N, C-alpha and C positions, 0 to 999 in steps of 0.2 A: 813664662812659662820656659819653660828650658829647651834645647835646641833637639831635635832627632832627624833623624835620617830615614826616609819611608822609601823601598823598592818596589817598586810593581813592575809584573807583565799586563801585555792585555796583546790580543791578535788587532789588524787593522780590517775597519769595514771596507775599503777603499780597493778597487783596484789599481794593483800597481802597475804603475806608466813611468819604463825603466827610462832616465835623462846621461842620454849620453856624456857628461860630467859628470858622474855621479849620485846624483843626494835627490829620491824621491820626491818632484815635488810636492805632496803634500807635506813631506815626515820635511820638507824647507822650509814651507807657511808653518809648522808646529815651530819648528827650532827659532824661525825667526821673531813669533809670535812671543816666546818664552826668553829671546834673548829682549823682549822688548820692555815685558810687561812685569819677569823677575826681581831687575831692581830696583821696581819701585814697592814692591814685596816683602825685601829683604832674602829672597830666597838665592839656591845655589842649587846645580847636580849637573848630575851628566847624564846624554838622550844617545842609545841603541838600537838601531830595526834594522832588522834581514829579516828572511826566509819568514819575510810578513806579521812579523811578533815586533814589539816593542818591547825596551827593556829602560827603564826610567831610573833613577835615582832622584830624588827630592830631597833637599838637605834645610832648615831653615827654622825657625822658629813653631810650635809644634801646634796651634791656630791655624796659624797661613799658611802647615805642608797640609794639613788634613784640608784646607778648604777648597786647597788647590787639586787634591786626591779627588774630594769628592766630584772638582767642576770635569775633569778627565771620567771619573766614571760617567758621567753624562754626555761626555762627550759621543756624537755618533758615530764620527770617526776612532773609536774606539769599542767592543765588547770582553766578555771574556775577560775582563780588568781584575785583575786578579793579586792582593798583598802579596807579594814575599817577604819580607822583614822588616820590619821596626824598630829601633832603636834608638837609647842617648847618646845625645855626642856631647866631646866639649870642644874641637874642633871637625870643623869643616874637611871634607876628600877635597873638597871641589871652588872652594873661598873665592877661588880669581877670575871665575867663570857661570855668567849667569842659566846660561844652558849650555855644557859640553857636546859637542856631539861628537862621537867616535864613528869613524865608517868603516867597513866592512872589509879587515887587514890579514894579511896570513896573520898578524897576532890571535885575533878572532877564529881564525879558522884552526887555527896551534892549540888554541883553549879549548877548543870542540872537540880536535882529535882525543887532547890528551885524557880527558874523561870520556873517552868513548863516544857522542853523541854524532851523531850524523847532518842535525843540522839543529837549526839555533830553534831555540825548543823553550824561553826559559823557564813555562808551567812544568818543568822536568827538576826543575835546580834543587837542591836545596843550601839549606845556610850557606853552609861552609860554599858551593861554587855561587850562591846570590854575592859571598861578600869577595868571592873572587875574582865576578865578574866587574863586582866595584874597582875593586883597584886596577884592575886591570882597564877601564874605562880612565881613572884615575893620571896615569903612566903615559896615557897615551898622546898620538896630540892629535888636535882639535883640525876638521875640515870644516868653514864655514860656509854658510848655502850657495849654492853654483851661481851664476847669472838665469839662468833660467828659473831655479828657483825661486830668483830675486826680484824677476820681472811677473812670474806670475802674483809675488807677494804687492808685488808693487800692483794688480792688475785688482786686487783682492781688496785693497789696504788703503784709504785714500792717502792717512800719514806718509806713507811708504810714498806713495805717489804723488804727494805733497814735497816727502823730502827731494825726492828725485827734480822733479820740475824747475826747487829754489835754485840747486848744483848748477841749474843748467844756466840758470835764470842770473847765479855771479859767473858764470862761464864768461857769457855774455858781456855782461861787463868790463870784463876783463878786460876782451876783444877790443872792443868799443874804447876805451879807455887805452889800452896798446896803440888802436888807429889813431886819437886825436893826439899821442902826444907824436905818434911819429910826424903828423903836418908840422908841428911846433921849432920840430928839428928844425926842418928843412927850409 
């Protein structure tokens, strides 16, 4: 099967909970799960969330991309999931990213202004605007989930909680070894 790029838009079903560090907690959890799961599926992509809308580009083997897209369509955090673009690709646009997150930045605002759009409404995008948004996402800097989003994810995810507990255990061992070593040096 060949490689494809699939871009979709959807509306969020959750009430936004603004996070002082910049990433809405529901979006942070989606991003963290994508970054954890996509490498095992051989998928990459980019995610933008603004004005209650998701805009996501998925790249990879056709069957795996469609399987993920179908799971997203069934995800109760999304409604009006709409395919904006699907095309075969030779190379990945997001090859270095299991899921790149592009925050609301001046460049997105400028992008919207250039197209006469007052808010982020990807349902109004034609194919050229969709490709231009993917290009913008590709060149923008990534923002990892904030600690607030990571804390929310840890509360919802045993592996994340276990990873954090493992780091704490390693830190405790380092402190104990350092104290023991200082006793022997006296």
